[in-house]
Steps between C-alpha positions, in 0.01 A plus 500: 500500500720627781861545395751347740855631483636227729405148596506610864213743432308230317550247779382756755168515316487120481547470875244775565244320286477784248575269211576135419735321263200385298383861460850615408538232232161595356604865482831419332324275247263787420801728448660246267180496296484881491861534389519201266586740214840550666576130433685452831385141563527205262305270733284573804441235769161633605338195660824373647566843658149510647542154652840592638350817650235294681772283650709798612193667654439181699859500624472867593189421705699230685802736542711253303567701185846565358686831476365572151131436567299735281779555247355452152792442266565474128801312362693573183461243224851364561430352845378144535184410692414132518218398268487840330621627167826690468615631162742791553280694259600263219324285241773236542345391833139481385312248711779439752396456864754501778535183711644695796494837675789747513662521843435876532133452412461205738642698791240772443223240478622345826436838668143513358548726197222464241610474136248658265666432165805509275609823341609602154867566426746545218574166338746309722549824695692652206388858462460846648146583390282187533424511128664171401251270676317235296187619686535858373631816665415618850383861534587754767212602727623861503465514119382187314683620186831463683704199609518381861867405473634149489538227531276487812253749353186301576610456860561874545176606331298256712626671817473848347133446406407320823436162335693332781678619812849393386675310222805283450724585208847407383793736443786410264607851399236723656180308424348569843637850557438652156127412484465602865640842404272531196196404709569693821539201733782341702720236334777313683784299347676314783862390503574215264446179696278656768187326363495151349455487123349149512185513287597817312518450123858597427605782272859560618577287805785708645289818485139393572343609830143468630370821654178649641298787354293681762350836594725541803855426612350335810328232293808445283699437820246250630481306173879485477516377859259216423659394170871527582726230635663166415334249271615144435383527138722799413876471549552870421279634780675647803500324835529830689257568780191696393449814713154610610491769235143601579590569863808710422366781285579790734789702358731675742818701456669657199581320177785540254330531163655502157288584200592384151574829327408372153149403609425832669683768303511365143298686236394158370285459812153657480486841679218395736699196614812711558298755697325245718820310574695816582222617732529180704879534517465860623263392776741229610777761526273722708442208735873470557579202280822507299405523130769496230510439125687192384620400157464135409794466263371170359137610465517502120609135504213378720243474222716320239638267767147422615368426152797285397475282809121481526454408134764229540321358803163530326630307201592214734192517725246518220643203312270277708193639324507292183147369440594142586382446856247776573363828373452613142589265213496608136279316256749568218725209595665238278788381721661562840708795379197676353312433825760697693536779244134556421372467857754750631459739208121505534490473879742780593430866432734735314680642807566158651630366167726804474651442843543126446687570175716766666578264787583211269737728306666615825553138607626377162854363490642785292360778719480346850817667630443826313156554649389263777834463683575870471152594624548278806822686578328835462216378724755428770641852465150653520428297811828613658435867419147477636629339819766769530240777472274325751791474744526882486124567504209333675274547197523587133205701371407541135210541264335170412448591135608783269136577410151441629272250326518521121222433249405153383694413185737795536816291540398162361688554173817627669648232726788724610265769631298232681814355659608847617194511725696264729814713519466592870357170625735235359790593731329343802450172311852492357642561850244285685406773751151591623311796354157649543280740304269724701247750363634853459204704379366568151622684192312778320283241320400326823731204434675335798869548574715257698807542721756218526706418809777237507693361794759235581425134434274347767444837667127506425431580865663843465373552145138444600522716814653789308249457216210515745650819644539648153146402400367694798684811382377470142140427595475813720295731272618831643865405507485331159349807335748734664797290393382458145434871449866573575598311183236623256622701203439876551218513247308227686517657848 
């Protein structure tokens, strides 16, 4: 199967008659079968995708096809598609079928995208390794004994292994960017409110964002362009005009760049990640960009603030899953109270139960002001500091994660170590600003490394253009090797 880096390349072959949507779907279905041991999909829409491909081919022949004709897409198991199951990787929603389609998904369908299936994820998008799913863990294509990252691990692996051209994930604290980094693909978290959340199963409503996972910045820009914009079903979505992101990817001029010192220079960050990140910063300096270290004084408060607020919101959001109206219902029931208790105890996994209990504690009358109210105040301070830094710099660059992909089961018994995997990604969600992870080479074990770039709220146009520019630098083999060698330890040169 020919590998297409961008949808533009794929559509060129469609127009030239070198392939068809039907052929593409068949090839992706074969890939899904070959890589089923990675457990990326929980349900595949084989016949539906083939029928949809026939329809899109007919529209292409009539020159009536939409902008996404030929795009075969997977969607994370938290996005609703009318008439299809959606479970958020949880037993509690066994048998549930959505009566409507998420706005973001519908906008892609309206432009002739083809949905090939729903993808595995951490239960209710709570996790950094994709090991908490009711459907079992997802495995990384680069090493099946390692995690793909979470919570959108299935979505990232599907793109990594060529099981679909692109995926839709959700990002609450790094759940698009972290798996993108672990899998060597592009993951974009837009500004909060840039894409409607209608039809996204909620984890933490003031943090959740839908974002694309692709092989190129160009495709991420196009998908954002199609999905973004006002929606009558979501009062939190922005009414700002949506730029033509895909047409504005040429970067010109010099940028003011700040890099988060802790994520680049700290001994807690894996040496290969430090070396790769520093090499990119050096190249940017050589190109004439201003590159300076910055200290985020509130960085150490980002993670606790995030977990206090998200668990509180999760406790509220997940109260609707009670076994009464739909989904899993316990058979060990004697009265209404036992129906609630037993159904939720049996239907939710350990990590989800932990976060619900933490959130309920945070919201309890005796601790509301001590934890929830105080965390909201700290969130405001983090947002203000982030905005201040982004008024001084065009972009903030950092590592995406402190390490590359870790082994399955390595951190399952230590929740704190698992939560620390999000230490560099949660800032963008707490502050509501856009951030992207782009591939930045491999470590000594052949495991992918990601580079994170943040920018001001609703400045995705500049973020995507600069990211495309940076991707070109990193993907240049001669330049990449030269840069990396400068930062190898003496004994490795």
